[in-house]
N, C-alpha and C positions, 0 to 999 in steps of 0.2 A: 336297556332302554332308559332306565332310571338314571344312568350315569351319563350326564350331558357335559361333563368336564372335558375340556380340550386337552388332549395328550401332549400337544406341542408346548404347553405352558410349563411343563416340568423342567425342560432344559433352559428356560428363560433366565432363571437366577444363576444357573451354572455359567452361562455365557458372560454375564456381568462380572462374575468373580475373576475371570481371566482378562477382562478389558483393562485398558490403561486407566489409571486413576485420573480424575478431572483435575487439571491444573488451573489455578486461578491466574488470570492475566491482569488483575487490577493494578498491581504495582507497575507492571510493564506499560499499561495504558496511561497511567499518570505520568511516567517518565516521558513517554512519547508525546503526550499532550504538552508538556513544558518545552520539549524540543521544538515542536511545531509553533508554540507561542513565541519562542525566541526567534525562530526563522521569520515569522510574520513581523516581528519588531524590526528585524533587519530589512525586510521588504519595505516597510514604511519609511525607513531612513534613506533608502536609495534615491528616491526622487529629489531629495534635498542636496545630494552630493554635487560638487562642482566638477563633474566629469562629463565627457561627451555622451550624447544621447544614446549612441550605439552601445556603450559600455553599460549604461543604466538598463537598457532594454535587455541586453544579454544577461545581466545579473538577475533581473526580475524573472526572466524566463527560466533561467537555471534554478533559481530558488523555488519557483512554482513547480517545475518538473521534479525537483528533489522532494518537495513536500508531498506531491502526488504519489511518488514511489514509496515514501514512508507510510502513507495512509494505506496504500494497497498491500504493502508487505506485512504491516502489523495489524491494522484494524480490519482488513479484509482477509486475514489469515493466509496470505499467499506464502508466508514463510513455512507453513506446515504442509504445503502442497508438494507434489512430485516435481522433479526437475523439468519434465516435459510441459507441465501446466505453467510453470514459471516462464519457460521459453515462449509458449503460446501467448502469454500475457505481455511479454516483452516485445513481440513483433509489432503490435499497433503503436506502442510507445516509440519504438525506433522509427516507424513511418512518420509519426507526428514530428519527431525531432528533425528528421530529414526535410520534411515540408517546411518547417520553421526556418531551417538553414537556407533553403532555396528562396524563401520569401525575403529573408534578411539580405541575402546576396543580391537579389534583383533590386531591392530597395536602395541599396548603396552603390550601384554601378554608375 
């Protein structure tokens, strides 16, 4: 009765000894930040190009989609998930890309 110590606590430290060590993502995050910054700079230059509007729109949409994928993959830790979760995350992205394609096709008929 005097012993109120929880017996489940004894294995707690043992579990952490076999866990994977924590990996710092700081360097990776900084590299990705600069990549996203460069892609944003490219996005800002596209409207000034002397190319048809459709090419500008396609380029901006492609860059935005690429940046969104980079953010999801690295900052939202999708790269550390299982293949099935990656597939589940890709389904809505594919649907949006299909919808954008349909909109662009109907706009330029």
